[in-house]
C-alpha positions in Angstrom: -87.0 173.7 -203.4 -84.7 172.3 -201.5 -81.9 170.0 -203.8 -79.8 167.5 -201.3 -76.7 166.4 -202.7 -74.4 163.9 -200.9 -70.4 164.1 -202.3 -68.1 161.1 -201.9 -64.5 161.7 -202.7 -61.0 160.1 -203.0 -62.2 156.8 -202.6 -58.8 155.3 -203.6 -60.1 151.8 -204.1 -57.7 148.7 -205.1 -58.5 145.5 -207.3 -58.2 143.3 -204.5 -59.2 144.2 -200.7 -55.9 143.0 -199.4 -54.3 145.7 -200.9 -53.6 148.9 -198.6 -53.2 152.7 -198.8 -51.1 154.0 -195.8 -52.1 151.0 -194.1 -55.7 151.3 -194.5 -58.4 149.1 -196.2 -60.0 151.5 -198.2 -62.9 149.5 -199.2 -63.9 148.7 -195.6 -63.6 152.7 -195.1 -66.1 153.3 -197.4 -68.2 150.5 -197.0 -68.3 152.1 -193.4 -69.0 155.7 -195.2 -71.9 154.7 -197.3 -73.5 152.9 -194.5 -73.3 156.1 -192.2 -74.4 158.6 -195.2 -77.1 156.3 -196.6 -78.6 155.6 -193.2 -79.0 159.2 -191.9 -79.6 161.4 -195.2 -81.8 161.3 -198.1 -80.4 162.9 -201.6 -81.3 164.1 -205.1 -78.2 163.1 -206.6 -75.0 161.5 -205.5 -71.8 163.1 -206.9 -68.1 161.0 -206.6 -65.4 163.8 -207.3 -62.5 161.7 -208.5 -59.7 159.6 -207.3 -61.8 156.9 -207.2 -59.2 154.3 -207.8 -55.7 153.9 -206.4 -54.4 151.4 -208.5 -56.1 152.5 -211.9 -57.5 148.8 -212.4 -60.8 148.0 -214.3 -61.4 145.6 -210.9 -61.3 148.6 -208.6 -64.0 150.8 -210.7 -66.0 147.4 -210.5 -65.6 147.2 -206.7 -66.9 150.9 -206.4 -70.3 150.5 -208.7 -70.8 147.2 -207.1 -70.6 149.2 -203.8 -72.8 152.1 -204.4 -74.9 151.6 -207.3 -77.2 149.8 -205.2 -77.4 152.9 -202.6 -78.9 155.6 -205.1 -80.4 155.9 -208.3 -78.7 158.9 -209.9 -74.8 158.7 -209.6 -72.6 161.5 -211.2 -69.0 160.8 -211.4 -65.4 163.0 -212.1 -62.2 161.7 -212.7 -59.0 162.4 -210.6 -55.3 162.1 -211.0 -55.3 158.7 -209.9 -58.1 157.4 -212.2 -58.0 156.0 -215.8 -60.5 157.6 -217.8 -61.5 155.0 -220.4 -61.7 152.2 -217.7 -63.9 154.5 -215.7 -66.3 154.9 -218.9 -66.2 151.4 -219.6 -67.1 150.1 -216.2 -69.8 152.7 -215.1 -71.3 152.5 -218.6 -72.8 148.9 -217.5 -74.2 150.6 -214.4 -77.8 152.3 -215.0 -77.4 154.5 -211.5 -73.9 155.8 -212.9 -74.7 159.1 -215.2 -72.8 160.1 -218.1 -74.3 163.5 -218.2 -71.7 166.6 -217.9 -74.7 168.8 -216.2 -77.5 168.9 -214.7 -80.8 170.7 -213.8 -82.8 170.3 -210.8 -85.3 172.9 -209.7 -83.9 176.3 -209.9 -80.1 174.8 -209.4 -77.7 174.0 -212.5 -74.8 171.8 -211.6 -71.8 171.4 -213.9 -69.5 168.5 -213.7 -65.9 169.3 -214.7 -62.7 167.0 -215.8 -59.7 168.5 -214.5 -57.5 165.1 -214.6 -54.7 165.5 -216.9 -52.8 161.9 -217.6 -49.5 161.1 -216.0 -49.9 164.5 -213.7 -50.6 165.0 -209.9 -51.9 168.5 -210.6 -55.0 169.5 -212.6 -55.9 171.4 -215.5 -58.8 172.5 -217.4 -58.6 172.1 -220.9 -59.3 174.3 -223.4 -62.4 172.9 -224.6 -63.7 172.6 -220.8 -63.0 176.1 -220.4 -64.9 176.6 -223.2 -67.8 174.1 -222.3 -67.8 176.1 -218.7 -68.2 179.4 -220.5 -71.0 178.1 -222.8 -72.9 176.6 -219.5 -72.5 180.0 -217.7 -73.9 182.0 -220.6 -77.1 179.3 -221.1 -77.6 179.5 -217.2 -77.7 183.1 -216.7 -81.0 183.7 -216.2 -83.1 183.1 -213.1 -81.3 180.0 -211.6 -78.5 179.2 -209.0 -75.2 177.6 -210.1 -72.8 175.3 -208.5 -69.9 173.3 -210.2 -67.9 170.0 -209.1 -64.4 168.7 -209.9 -61.7 167.1 -208.6 -58.6 169.6 -208.0 -58.8 172.2 -205.7 -59.1 175.7 -207.4 -58.0 177.3 -204.0 -55.1 176.3 -201.9 -55.5 175.0 -198.6 -52.7 176.7 -196.8 -51.3 180.4 -197.8 -48.2 179.9 -196.3 -46.9 177.6 -199.4 -47.3 177.1 -203.0 -49.8 174.3 -203.8 -48.2 172.6 -206.5 -50.8 169.9 -206.7 -53.7 172.1 -207.0 -55.5 173.5 -210.6 -52.6 175.1 -212.5 -54.9 177.3 -214.3 -57.3 178.3 -211.6 -56.9 182.1 -211.9 -58.3 181.7 -215.7 -61.2 179.6 -214.2 -61.7 182.1 -211.3 -61.5 184.7 -213.9 -64.2 183.1 -216.2 -66.5 182.6 -213.2 -66.3 186.5 -212.7 -66.6 187.6 -216.0 -70.0 185.5 -216.2 -71.4 186.6 -212.8 -70.2 183.9 -210.5 -71.3 180.7 -209.3 -73.0 179.9 -205.5 -70.7 177.2 -204.9 -67.4 175.3 -206.2 -67.3 171.9 -204.9 -64.0 169.8 -204.8 -62.2 166.7 -203.7 -58.3 165.8 -204.1 -57.2 167.6 -200.6 -58.6 164.8 -198.3 -59.9 167.6 -195.8 -62.9 169.9 -194.7 -62.6 173.3 -195.7 -65.5 175.9 -196.7 -63.8 179.3 -198.1 -66.3 182.3 -199.1 -64.8 184.4 -201.9 -67.4 187.0 -202.8 -70.2 185.5 -203.7 -68.9 181.9 -204.1 -68.0 179.4 -201.6 -65.1 177.1 -202.4 -65.9 173.7 -200.6 -63.1 171.0 -200.2 -64.2 167.3 -198.9 -62.8 164.9 -196.7 -61.9 161.6 -198.3 -63.8 158.5 -197.4 -60.6 157.0 -196.6 -56.8 158.7 -195.4 -57.1 162.4 -194.3 -54.5 164.9 -194.8 -53.8 168.4 -193.7 -51.4 170.9 -194.9 -48.4 172.3 -193.2 -46.3 174.6 -194.1 -43.9 172.7 -196.4 -46.5 170.3 -197.7 -49.0 167.6 -196.1 -49.0 165.1 -193.5 -51.7 162.4 -192.6 -54.4 163.7 -190.1 -55.7 161.9 -187.1 -59.5 162.2 -188.4 -62.0 159.6 -189.4 -63.0 159.1 -192.8 -66.2 161.3 -194.3 -68.4 162.4 -196.7 -70.1 166.0 -197.4 -74.1 166.4 -197.5 -74.8 169.4 -199.2 -78.5 171.4 -199.3 -78.9 173.9 -202.2 -81.8 176.1 -201.3 -84.3 177.5 -203.6 -83.2 181.1 -202.6 -79.6 180.4 -203.8 -78.3 179.5 -200.4 -75.7 176.6 -199.6 -76.0 174.8 -196.4 -73.2 171.9 -195.9 -71.8 169.7 -193.3 -69.2 167.2 -193.2 -70.0 163.8 -191.4 -67.5 161.1 -190.6 -67.5 157.6 -189.0 -67.0 157.1 -185.4 -63.2 155.5 -185.5 -60.0 156.2 -187.2 -59.5 153.2 -189.8 -57.5 150.1 -188.5 -54.1 149.9 -189.7 -54.0 153.9 -190.4 -49.8 154.9 -190.3 -49.7 158.1 -189.2 -46.1 159.8 -189.5 -44.2 162.6 -188.4 -43.3 165.3 -191.0 -44.7 165.6 -194.7 -45.9 162.6 -196.6 
């Protein structure tokens, strides 16, 4: 059995469609991405990996839920550093398609959804309770199955020339925990607004593009990339293989402000 997943991340929606991020209407971008994704792919589940809001407003989450809840019956979500967790829970609980479960089993695959967001901070961190939940999940699912983890913050750097101060702060603890318990097939995340797949031992670390503005790493920071909004499609095979591809809409978003140098 192949498990098919659509991942959307870093939607950065606002309370009003008049608001812009880097000159871009993020709501229009998301609408175009959703149209492309659901016209071209079937999925068993959808995963939203954080920074779903830009202004942390209740209305931004309502806008998101209204746009995507009719597209699929099972949507899992995670907070990012731009999100307000209480408002997310309040709004999404009213939409049956939005699921509150923090893990999921489909066929031979086990999926874990982790909260790496820390209030008031851009960088991420897995709390003691999240690390313990991860440990318990790894032990519980150590038999004849395959495992993948979703979170918002990147546990690996996108550019080894510099220190990434916005990534998962306790990434070494996280990686050690995985190694102590047999590892996982994939770790999938957002936050970095770019497409990247890194193999580390048996594990694929998979970064995904934003549904709006794209970034690329530089030696000293980040800058806006001249790439269109996108999403990730992943197939988890019954033998443990992971096949994934990034898809993008046809054009750059209207109004995108490209800059010289770092953000």
